[in-house]
C-alpha positions as CSV (number, residue, x, y, z in Angstrom):
1,M,-31.6,10.6,10.1
2,L,-28.5,12.6,8.9
3,R,-27.1,15.2,11.2
4,V,-26.6,18.7,9.9
5,V,-24.0,20.7,11.8
6,D,-22.4,24.1,11.4
7,A,-18.6,24.2,10.8
8,T,-18.3,26.5,13.8
9,N,-19.3,23.6,16.0
10,R,-15.8,22.3,16.3
11,R,-16.7,19.4,18.6
12,A,-19.3,18.0,16.2
13,V,-17.0,18.5,13.2
14,Q,-14.2,16.7,14.9
15,A,-16.5,13.8,15.8
16,L,-17.5,13.5,12.1
17,L,-14.1,13.9,10.5
18,T,-11.6,12.5,13.0
19,P,-12.4,8.8,13.6
20,A,-10.5,7.5,16.6
21,R,-8.5,4.4,15.9
22,S,-9.4,2.6,19.1
23,T,-7.3,-0.2,20.3
24,D,-9.2,-3.2,21.4
25,A,-7.0,-5.0,24.0
26,A,-9.2,-8.1,24.0
27,T,-8.9,-8.4,20.2
28,E,-5.2,-7.8,20.3
29,R,-4.7,-10.5,22.9
30,R,-6.8,-13.0,21.0
31,V,-5.0,-12.2,17.7
32,G,-1.6,-12.5,19.5
33,T,-2.5,-16.0,20.7
34,I,-3.6,-17.1,17.2
35,V,-0.5,-15.7,15.5
36,R,1.9,-17.3,18.0
37,A,0.2,-20.7,17.7
38,V,0.4,-20.7,13.9
39,R,4.0,-19.5,13.9
40,Q,5.0,-22.3,16.3
41,E,2.7,-25.2,15.2
42,G,2.2,-24.5,11.5
43,D,-0.5,-26.4,9.8
44,E,-1.8,-28.0,13.0
45,A,-2.8,-24.7,14.4
46,L,-3.9,-23.3,11.1
47,L,-6.3,-26.1,10.5
48,R,-7.6,-26.0,14.0
49,Y,-8.5,-22.3,13.7
50,A,-9.7,-22.7,10.1
51,R,-12.2,-25.4,11.2
52,R,-13.3,-23.3,14.1
53,F,-13.7,-19.8,12.6
54,D,-14.0,-20.1,8.8
55,P,-15.4,-22.8,9.1
56,L,-13.3,-25.1,6.9
57,D,-15.1,-28.4,6.0
58,G,-12.9,-29.5,3.1
59,P,-9.3,-29.4,1.8
60,L,-7.3,-26.3,2.6
61,E,-6.2,-25.5,-1.0
62,V,-8.5,-24.7,-3.9
63,T,-7.2,-26.6,-6.9
64,R,-7.0,-25.2,-10.4
65,D,-9.7,-27.6,-11.5
66,E,-12.0,-26.4,-8.7
67,M,-11.4,-22.8,-9.8
68,R,-12.4,-23.7,-13.4
69,A,-15.5,-25.5,-12.2
70,G,-16.5,-22.6,-9.9
71,A,-15.9,-20.0,-12.7
72,A,-18.1,-22.1,-15.0
73,E,-21.1,-21.5,-12.7
74,V,-20.7,-17.7,-12.9
75,P,-23.2,-16.1,-15.3
76,R,-21.7,-14.9,-18.6
77,P,-22.4,-11.2,-18.0
78,V,-20.6,-11.4,-14.6
79,R,-17.6,-13.1,-16.2
80,A,-17.5,-10.4,-18.9
81,A,-17.6,-7.7,-16.1
82,I,-14.7,-9.4,-14.4
83,R,-12.7,-9.4,-17.7
84,N,-13.5,-5.7,-18.4
85,A,-12.6,-4.6,-14.9
86,A,-9.4,-6.6,-15.0
87,R,-8.4,-5.0,-18.3
88,N,-8.8,-1.5,-16.8
89,I,-7.0,-2.3,-13.6
90,R,-4.1,-3.8,-15.6
91,S,-3.9,-0.8,-17.8
92,V,-3.5,1.5,-14.7
93,A,-1.2,-0.8,-12.8
94,R,1.3,-1.2,-15.7
95,R,1.8,2.6,-15.6
96,Q,2.5,2.5,-11.8
97,V,5.5,0.3,-12.0
98,P,8.6,2.4,-11.1
99,R,11.3,2.6,-13.8
100,G,14.9,1.8,-13.3
101,W,17.6,4.4,-14.1
102,R,21.3,5.1,-14.0
103,A,22.9,8.6,-13.5
104,S,26.4,9.9,-13.5
105,I,26.7,12.1,-10.5
106,L,30.3,13.2,-11.1
107,P,32.9,11.8,-13.4
108,G,33.7,8.4,-11.8
109,V,30.6,8.4,-9.5
110,S,27.4,6.8,-10.7
111,V,24.1,5.7,-9.1
112,E,21.7,3.1,-10.5
113,Q,18.2,2.3,-9.3
114,R,17.1,-1.3,-10.1
115,V,13.4,-2.2,-9.8
116,I,13.1,-5.8,-8.7
117,P,9.7,-7.5,-8.3
118,L,8.9,-9.2,-4.9
119,D,9.2,-13.0,-5.1
120,R,5.9,-13.9,-3.5
121,V,2.9,-11.9,-2.1
122,G,-0.2,-12.8,-0.2
123,C,-3.6,-11.3,-1.2
124,Y,-6.3,-11.3,1.5
125,V,-9.8,-11.5,0.1
126,P,-12.6,-11.1,2.7
127,G,-15.3,-13.7,2.7
128,G,-18.0,-12.1,4.9
129,R,-21.4,-10.8,4.1
130,Y,-20.8,-10.7,0.3
131,P,-18.3,-12.3,-2.1
132,L,-15.6,-9.7,-3.1
133,P,-14.1,-10.6,-6.5
134,S,-13.2,-6.9,-6.9
135,S,-10.8,-7.1,-3.9
136,L,-9.0,-10.1,-5.5
137,L,-8.6,-8.1,-8.8
138,M,-7.4,-5.0,-7.0
139,T,-4.7,-6.8,-5.1
140,A,-3.5,-9.6,-7.5
141,L,-3.5,-7.6,-10.7
142,P,-1.1,-4.9,-9.6
143,A,1.2,-7.6,-8.2
144,A,1.1,-9.4,-11.6
145,A,1.8,-6.1,-13.4
146,A,4.8,-5.6,-11.2
147,G,6.2,-9.0,-12.2
148,V,5.7,-10.8,-8.9
149,G,6.6,-14.5,-9.3
150,E,4.0,-16.1,-7.1
151,I,0.6,-14.6,-6.0
152,I,-1.0,-16.5,-3.1
153,V,-4.7,-15.8,-2.3
154,V,-6.4,-16.6,1.0
155,C,-10.2,-16.3,1.3
156,P,-12.3,-18.1,4.0
157,R,-15.2,-18.8,1.7
158,P,-14.2,-18.4,-1.9
159,D,-17.4,-18.0,-3.9
160,P,-17.5,-19.1,-7.6
161,V,-17.3,-15.5,-8.6
162,V,-14.1,-15.1,-6.6
163,M,-12.7,-18.2,-8.3
164,A,-13.5,-16.7,-11.6
165,A,-11.6,-13.5,-10.6
166,A,-8.7,-15.7,-9.5
167,L,-8.4,-17.3,-12.9
168,E,-8.6,-13.9,-14.6
169,A,-5.8,-12.5,-12.4
170,R,-3.7,-15.7,-12.9
171,V,-3.1,-16.2,-9.2
172,T,-0.6,-19.0,-8.4
173,R,-2.4,-20.7,-5.5
174,M,-5.6,-20.1,-3.4
175,F,-6.4,-21.3,0.1
176,R,-9.8,-21.6,1.9
177,V,-8.7,-19.8,5.1
178,G,-9.2,-16.3,6.6
179,G,-8.8,-14.3,9.7
180,A,-5.7,-13.8,11.9
181,H,-4.6,-17.4,11.3
182,A,-4.5,-16.8,7.5
183,V,-2.4,-13.7,8.0
184,A,0.0,-15.6,10.3
185,A,0.3,-18.5,7.8
186,L,1.3,-16.0,5.1
187,A,3.7,-14.1,7.3
188,Y,5.6,-17.1,8.7
189,G,4.7,-20.0,6.3
190,T,3.5,-23.5,7.1
191,R,4.1,-26.8,5.4
192,T,1.1,-26.1,3.2
193,V,1.0,-22.3,2.9
194,P,4.2,-20.7,1.6
195,R,5.7,-17.7,3.4
196,V,5.3,-14.4,1.5
197,D,7.2,-11.2,1.2
198,K,4.2,-8.9,1.7
199,I,0.5,-9.2,2.7
200,V,-2.1,-6.9,1.1
201,G,-5.8,-6.5,1.1
202,P,-8.7,-5.5,3.4
203,G,-10.2,-7.4,6.3
204,N,-12.0,-7.1,9.6
205,R,-10.5,-6.0,12.9
206,Y,-8.9,-9.4,13.5
207,V,-7.2,-9.3,10.1
208,S,-6.1,-5.7,10.6
209,S,-4.7,-6.4,14.0
210,A,-2.9,-9.5,12.8
211,K,-1.3,-7.5,9.9
212,A,-0.1,-4.9,12.4
213,L,1.3,-7.6,14.6
214,V,3.3,-9.4,11.8
215,A,4.5,-6.2,10.2
216,S,7.9,-6.4,11.8
217,D,8.5,-9.8,10.1
218,C,6.5,-9.4,6.9
219,G,5.7,-6.4,4.7
220,I,2.1,-5.2,4.7
221,D,0.3,-2.6,2.7
222,F,-1.2,-0.5,5.6
223,Y,-3.6,-0.7,8.5
224,A,-7.1,-0.6,7.1
225,G,-10.0,0.5,9.3
226,P,-13.6,1.1,8.4
227,T,-14.3,2.6,5.0
228,E,-15.1,6.3,4.6
229,I,-16.2,8.9,2.1
230,V,-16.2,12.7,2.2
231,I,-18.1,14.7,-0.4
232,V,-17.4,18.4,-1.0
233,S,-20.1,19.9,-3.1
234,A,-22.0,23.2,-3.5
235,R,-24.2,22.1,-6.3
236,G,-25.4,18.5,-6.1
237,P,-27.5,16.8,-7.5
238,A,-28.8,16.1,-4.0
239,A,-30.2,12.7,-4.9
240,W,-26.9,11.6,-6.4
241,I,-25.0,12.7,-3.3
242,A,-27.4,10.8,-1.1
243,A,-27.0,7.7,-3.2
244,D,-23.2,7.9,-2.8
245,L,-23.4,8.4,1.0
246,I,-25.7,5.3,1.3
247,A,-23.5,3.3,-1.0
248,Q,-20.5,3.8,1.1
249,A,-22.4,3.3,4.4
250,E,-23.7,-0.1,3.3
251,H,-20.2,-1.6,3.6
252,D,-20.1,-1.7,7.4
253,P,-22.0,-0.3,10.4
254,D,-18.7,1.5,11.3
255,A,-18.4,3.1,7.8
256,R,-18.2,6.9,7.8
257,A,-20.0,9.1,5.2
258,V,-19.9,12.9,5.3
259,L,-21.0,15.8,3.1
260,I,-19.2,19.1,3.5
261,T,-21.0,22.0,1.7
262,P,-21.2,25.8,1.8
263,S,-24.9,25.5,0.8
264,R,-27.4,25.1,3.6
265,A,-30.1,24.5,1.0
266,L,-28.2,21.6,-0.5
267,A,-27.6,20.2,2.9
268,A,-31.3,20.1,3.6
269,R,-32.1,18.5,0.2
270,V,-29.4,15.8,0.7
271,A,-30.7,15.0,4.2
272,R,-34.2,14.5,2.8
273,A,-32.9,12.4,-0.1
274,V,-31.0,10.2,2.2
275,E,-34.2,9.5,4.2
276,S,-36.2,8.7,1.1
277,Q,-33.5,6.4,-0.4
278,M,-32.6,4.6,2.8
279,P,-32.8,0.8,2.3
280,K,-35.0,-1.2,4.8
281,D,-32.2,-3.5,5.9
282,G,-28.5,-3.7,5.8
283,P,-25.9,-1.7,7.7
284,A,-26.3,1.7,6.0
285,R,-28.9,3.0,8.4
286,D,-26.8,2.2,11.5
287,A,-23.6,3.6,9.8
288,L,-25.2,6.9,8.9
289,R,-26.9,7.3,12.2
290,A,-23.6,6.7,14.1
291,H,-21.0,8.1,11.7
292,G,-22.7,10.1,9.0
293,G,-23.5,13.8,8.8
294,I,-23.5,17.0,6.8
295,I,-21.2,20.0,7.7
296,V,-22.2,23.4,6.5
297,T,-19.3,25.8,5.9
298,S,-18.9,29.5,5.1
299,S,-17.2,28.8,1.8
300,S,-15.9,26.1,-0.5
301,A,-12.3,27.0,0.6
302,E,-13.3,26.2,4.2
303,A,-14.9,23.0,3.0
304,M,-11.7,21.9,1.3
305,A,-9.6,22.8,4.3
306,L,-11.8,20.5,6.5
307,A,-11.6,17.7,3.9
308,N,-7.8,18.0,3.8
309,S,-7.5,17.9,7.5
310,A,-9.7,14.7,7.5
311,A,-7.5,13.0,4.8
312,P,-10.3,10.7,3.8
313,E,-10.1,7.4,2.1
314,H,-12.5,8.6,-0.7
315,L,-12.9,12.3,-1.5
316,V,-15.5,13.5,-4.0
317,V,-15.4,17.1,-5.3
318,D,-17.5,19.1,-7.8
319,D,-14.8,20.1,-10.3
320,D,-11.2,20.5,-11.2
321,R,-10.8,23.7,-9.3
322,L,-11.6,21.9,-6.0
323,A,-9.5,18.9,-7.1
324,G,-6.5,21.2,-7.4
325,M,-6.9,22.1,-3.7
326,V,-6.7,18.5,-2.6
327,R,-3.6,17.7,-0.5
328,C,-4.6,14.6,1.5
329,A,-6.9,11.9,0.2
330,G,-6.6,8.2,-0.6
331,S,-8.4,8.6,-3.9
332,V,-10.2,11.7,-5.5
333,F,-13.3,11.6,-7.7
334,V,-14.0,14.7,-9.8
335,G,-17.5,15.8,-11.0
336,P,-21.0,14.3,-10.6
337,W,-20.5,11.6,-13.2
338,T,-17.4,10.2,-11.5
339,A,-19.3,8.0,-9.1
340,Q,-17.1,6.8,-6.3
341,V,-18.5,3.3,-6.6
342,A,-17.2,3.2,-10.2
343,G,-13.7,3.4,-8.7
344,D,-14.5,0.3,-6.6
345,Y,-14.9,-1.8,-9.8
346,A,-14.2,-0.5,-13.2
347,I,-12.3,2.8,-13.6
348,G,-9.0,1.0,-13.1
349,S,-7.8,2.9,-10.1
350,N,-7.3,0.8,-6.9
351,H,-9.9,0.6,-4.2
352,V,-7.5,-0.7,-1.5
353,L,-7.0,2.7,0.2
354,P,-5.7,4.2,3.5
355,T,-8.3,5.0,6.1
356,A,-8.5,6.9,9.4
357,G,-6.2,9.7,8.3
358,A,-3.4,7.5,6.9
359,A,-3.8,9.3,3.6
360,R,-1.7,12.1,5.2
361,S,1.4,10.0,4.4
362,R,0.5,7.7,1.5
363,G,-1.9,6.9,-1.3
364,G,-3.7,3.7,-2.2
365,L,-2.3,0.3,-3.2
366,S,-0.4,0.3,-6.5
367,A,2.0,-1.8,-8.5
368,A,4.8,0.2,-6.9
369,D,4.0,-1.6,-3.6
370,F,5.1,-4.9,-5.2
371,V,8.7,-4.1,-6.1
372,R,12.0,-3.5,-4.4
373,Q,13.9,-0.4,-5.4
374,V,17.5,-1.4,-5.0
375,T,20.2,1.3,-5.3
376,V,23.6,0.3,-6.9
377,Q,26.6,2.6,-6.6
378,R,29.9,2.6,-8.6
379,V,32.9,4.8,-7.8
380,T,36.3,4.8,-9.6
381,R,39.6,5.8,-8.1
382,A,39.2,9.2,-9.7
383,G,35.7,9.4,-8.5
384,L,36.6,8.7,-4.9
385,G,39.2,11.4,-5.2
386,R,36.5,13.9,-6.0
387,I,34.2,13.0,-3.1
388,G,36.7,11.7,-0.6
389,D,37.2,15.0,1.2
390,T,33.5,15.5,1.5
391,V,33.1,12.1,3.1
392,I,36.0,12.6,5.5
393,G,34.8,16.0,6.5
394,L,31.3,14.9,7.4
395,A,32.5,11.7,9.1
396,T,35.0,13.6,11.2
397,A,32.3,16.1,12.2
398,E,30.1,13.3,13.4
399,G,33.0,11.7,15.3
400,L,33.0,8.6,13.2
401,L,36.7,8.4,12.7
402,G,36.5,4.8,11.4
403,H,34.4,6.1,8.6
404,A,36.9,8.7,7.7
405,A,39.7,6.2,7.9
406,S,37.9,3.9,5.5
407,I,38.2,6.7,2.9
408,G,41.6,7.8,4.0
409,I,43.2,4.4,3.5
410,R,42.0,4.4,-0.1
411,T,42.9,8.0,-1.0
412,K,46.4,7.5,0.5
413,A,46.9,4.3,-1.5
414,S,45.7,6.2,-4.6
415,A,48.2,9.0,-4.0
416,T,51.2,6.6,-3.5
417,P,52.8,5.3,-6.7
418,S,53.1,1.6,-6.9
419,R,56.5,0.0,-6.1
420,S,57.1,-1.1,-9.7
421,K,56.9,2.4,-11.0
422,R,58.7,4.2,-8.2
423,P,62.0,5.8,-9.3
424,S,65.1,4.1,-7.7
425,S,67.2,6.0,-5.1
426,K,70.2,3.6,-5.3
427,P,73.3,4.4,-7.3
428,S,73.3,3.0,-10.7
429,T,75.3,-0.3,-11.0
430,S,76.1,0.4,-14.7
431,R,78.3,3.3,-13.9
432,S,82.0,2.8,-15.0
433,K,84.7,2.6,-12.3
434,P,86.6,5.8,-11.7
435,S,90.1,6.1,-13.2
436,K,93.2,5.9,-11.1
437,R,93.8,9.6,-11.5
438,T,90.5,10.6,-9.9
439,A,90.1,7.7,-7.5
440,G,89.9,8.7,-3.9
441,R,89.4,12.4,-4.5
442,A,86.7,14.2,-2.7
């Protein structure tokens, strides 16, 4: 079931660790048609696609009373789990909000950073095979922690448990709509769905394609591909590693799950454990057959080098020594008790993470994604005198003489005394007239 390859087999290793982000031209064309229609026609196109694809068979908006009624159907232990998870997510998110500051760079020159929450954000919650209240919590709660004024949720089929999560996260409005048409409605606004400043949250290839398409007009978190996990371990336990690989693989037939180990014996034990634990149905079997495997390396250092080159969404390591070697990963889980699935729900860290190597340049979603960091500068006359020559020198070197003149006109004015204070060059009119004896003498 699970392939075991040697790290020297570069082609096999690359196939396991470097997922190609394939472009589906047909999907992109279809998404482009949907996005354009919603942008141009608004609610008319939105409702047309919602009834066709979601399928919508009632009102577009979920009222607050409907949310309360739906939440009342959720079993008490599940509601308690939502509250507990929300508490931990809030605790982490509040620490992620950037802080404002003000610094004096030179006498008369200061720079301030203001942290301003976004006005309105859209949270996409998938409504496919399973309801995903955790995705709502992971997107809406950091936005709330950042101080966002309005939090709009779209979900094609909001289950009662999703409504319960919406109440817990204090979302502003919720709509029964999904897919590319929901993304377009959030990005451009319709009569019913308000336009947002940023769209966050996972989705299928249509959602991801739509987010990429609207990104020039509306902020997005990042392009999200199929989920992935890389485990670097020399110790095991093998049964636990197998369980973690299967857990990630059950998300999607395209999910990627890989163990990298310097122990050939552990590799064999994990392969057997995966076979014995494999569920009879669901996508895990197909995912592991197509995108799963075990790579055997010569050392733990080589294993970590491969993991860093893969920049996986989830990276699980044996201990803090290996964790200290991590350079590229969406989220890191240290030690056998730090089950990756705990991060999906209850640790408090965010499970909306970069995939397909995007962790080379950024981490997961956080409260910092929901604020604007605005820089404010203040320069006095004396301060400009201190930096003016630097500005003029660089601007002149770049050939931007207008830039230099913008400073020069100020420093020249600063150096010239004002007319009211300038000493007079005219003869004093208060001088007495010369006497006749001296009048006319040179």
